[in-house]
C-alpha positions as CSV (number, residue, x, y, z in Angstrom):
1,M,-23.0,112.2,169.0
2,D,-20.2,111.2,171.4
3,G,-18.1,109.2,168.8
4,S,-18.3,105.9,170.6
5,G,-20.5,104.3,167.9
6,G,-17.4,103.1,166.0
7,K,-15.9,101.5,169.1
8,E,-19.1,99.7,169.8
9,R,-19.4,98.4,166.2
10,K,-15.7,97.2,166.4
11,R,-16.4,95.5,169.8
12,D,-19.6,93.9,168.4
13,G,-17.7,92.6,165.4
14,M,-15.0,91.2,167.6
15,F,-17.6,89.5,169.8
16,R,-19.4,88.1,166.7
17,M,-16.1,86.6,165.5
18,L,-15.4,85.2,169.0
19,D,-18.9,83.8,169.2
20,R,-18.4,81.9,165.9
21,M,-15.1,80.5,167.1
22,Q,-16.7,79.4,170.4
23,A,-19.6,77.8,168.6
24,F,-17.1,75.9,166.4
25,L,-15.2,74.8,169.4
26,L,-18.3,73.7,171.2
27,A,-19.6,71.8,168.2
28,A,-16.2,70.1,167.8
29,Y,-16.2,69.2,171.5
30,L,-19.7,67.7,171.3
31,F,-19.0,65.8,168.1
32,F,-15.6,64.3,169.0
33,I,-16.2,63.8,172.8
34,G,-19.9,63.1,172.8
35,I,-21.4,61.9,169.6
36,L,-18.7,59.7,168.1
37,P,-18.2,57.6,171.3
38,L,-22.0,57.2,171.5
39,A,-21.8,55.8,168.0
40,G,-19.4,53.1,169.2
41,L,-16.2,54.8,167.8
42,E,-13.3,54.9,170.2
43,P,-10.4,57.4,169.7
44,F,-6.8,56.4,169.8
45,G,-3.8,58.7,169.4
46,V,-1.0,57.3,167.2
47,L,2.5,57.5,168.7
48,S,4.7,55.9,166.0
49,G,5.2,56.1,162.3
50,S,4.9,52.4,161.5
51,M,1.7,53.0,159.5
52,T,3.1,55.9,157.5
53,P,1.7,57.2,155.1
54,T,-1.7,55.9,155.9
55,V,-1.5,56.9,159.6
56,R,1.2,59.2,161.0
57,A,2.4,59.9,164.5
58,G,0.1,62.5,166.1
59,D,-2.9,61.4,164.1
60,L,-6.1,60.4,165.8
61,V,-7.8,57.2,164.6
62,Y,-11.3,56.1,165.5
63,L,-11.8,52.4,166.1
64,K,-15.0,50.4,165.9
65,K,-15.4,47.3,168.0
66,D,-18.0,45.1,166.5
67,D,-18.7,41.5,165.5
68,I,-21.0,42.4,162.7
69,H,-18.2,43.3,160.2
70,P,-15.6,40.6,160.3
71,I,-11.9,41.6,159.9
72,S,-10.5,40.9,156.5
73,T,-7.2,41.3,154.6
74,G,-6.3,44.9,154.1
75,D,-8.2,46.2,157.3
76,V,-6.2,48.2,159.8
77,I,-6.7,46.9,163.3
78,A,-5.6,47.8,166.8
79,F,-4.5,44.9,168.9
80,R,-3.1,44.6,172.4
81,L,0.3,43.1,173.1
82,S,1.0,41.0,176.1
83,G,2.5,44.0,177.9
84,G,-0.7,45.9,177.6
85,S,0.3,48.4,174.9
86,F,-1.6,48.8,171.6
87,V,-0.4,48.4,168.0
88,L,-2.1,49.6,164.9
89,H,-1.2,47.6,161.8
90,R,-2.7,46.3,158.6
91,V,-3.9,42.7,158.2
92,Q,-1.9,40.9,155.6
93,R,-3.7,37.5,155.8
94,K,-5.5,35.2,158.2
95,E,-3.5,32.1,159.0
96,N,-4.4,29.3,161.5
97,G,-7.2,31.4,163.1
98,A,-4.8,34.3,163.7
99,F,-4.1,37.5,161.8
100,V,-0.7,38.2,160.2
101,T,-0.1,41.9,160.4
102,K,2.4,44.5,159.2
103,G,2.9,48.2,159.5
104,D,2.7,50.0,156.1
105,A,6.1,51.5,156.7
106,N,7.7,48.3,157.9
107,E,9.8,46.1,155.6
108,T,8.7,42.8,157.2
109,E,5.5,41.3,158.8
110,D,5.1,41.4,162.5
111,F,7.0,38.7,164.4
112,S,4.0,36.9,165.9
113,P,0.4,36.5,164.5
114,V,-2.4,38.3,166.3
115,A,-5.1,36.1,168.0
116,E,-8.7,37.2,167.6
117,D,-9.0,37.9,171.3
118,Q,-6.1,40.4,171.1
119,V,-7.9,42.5,168.5
120,Y,-9.3,45.7,170.1
121,G,-11.0,47.2,167.0
122,K,-10.9,48.1,163.4
123,M,-9.9,51.5,162.1
124,V,-12.8,53.5,160.7
125,F,-11.2,56.9,159.9
126,V,-8.2,59.1,160.6
127,L,-7.9,62.7,161.7
128,R,-4.6,64.2,160.7
129,K,-2.8,65.7,163.7
130,G,-6.1,65.0,165.6
131,A,-4.5,63.6,168.7
132,V,-3.3,67.1,169.8
133,I,-6.7,68.6,169.2
134,Y,-8.5,65.7,170.9
135,D,-6.3,66.0,174.0
136,A,-7.0,69.8,174.1
137,L,-10.8,69.2,173.7
138,R,-10.8,66.6,176.4
139,S,-8.9,68.8,178.8
140,Y,-10.8,70.2,181.8
141,R,-9.2,73.6,180.9
142,T,-11.3,73.6,177.7
143,L,-14.5,73.1,179.6
144,L,-13.5,75.8,182.0
145,Y,-12.6,78.1,179.1
146,L,-15.9,77.5,177.3
147,A,-17.9,78.0,180.5
148,G,-15.9,81.2,181.4
149,Y,-16.3,82.6,177.9
150,F,-20.1,82.1,177.8
151,L,-20.4,83.6,181.3
152,V,-18.4,86.7,180.4
153,R,-20.2,87.0,177.1
154,G,-23.5,86.8,178.8
155,I,-22.5,89.6,181.2
156,F,-21.4,91.8,178.2
157,R,-24.6,91.1,176.3
158,K,-26.7,92.1,179.3
159,G,-24.7,95.3,179.5
160,Q,-25.2,95.9,175.7
161,K,-28.9,95.5,176.0
162,R,-29.2,97.9,178.9
163,K,-27.1,100.5,177.0
164,R,-29.2,100.2,173.8
165,M,-32.4,100.3,175.8
166,Y,-31.2,103.4,177.5
167,R,-30.3,105.1,174.2
168,I,-33.6,104.3,172.6
169,G,-35.8,105.1,175.6
């Protein structure tokens, strides 16, 4: 025996662990980038702390745009300001056909009510610190990394099969 069996087992164990990590990364990628948007959920990264503790800066919220479930008091909505930026605040009440909103961390209600045509969507769920993860998953580097890993792993597997076949035969 040449003593390389221990090294091979160690390498195989390392590849099994890496395979699990890659499978998890691929599943997360498919779920957050593919499946959720197909279900009509749109991700938004949160930049400010006006909704703390419900939603914090760096969190990722998924919004649902639908007319089936009307917006009611207590819902967290994203709406577009006249300058084009988005705000995520809670509906306090409906008044004269518009929504009066307020950030959970704010002392006072928002200055102007939100018209229904300004509403972009209603928050469905929050992923703590998910904005960073989402941006990383969405990056072209992640796709290149996944493709490169599976290519290299395939080359190593082919080499392992040849080696095992050679030893057995």
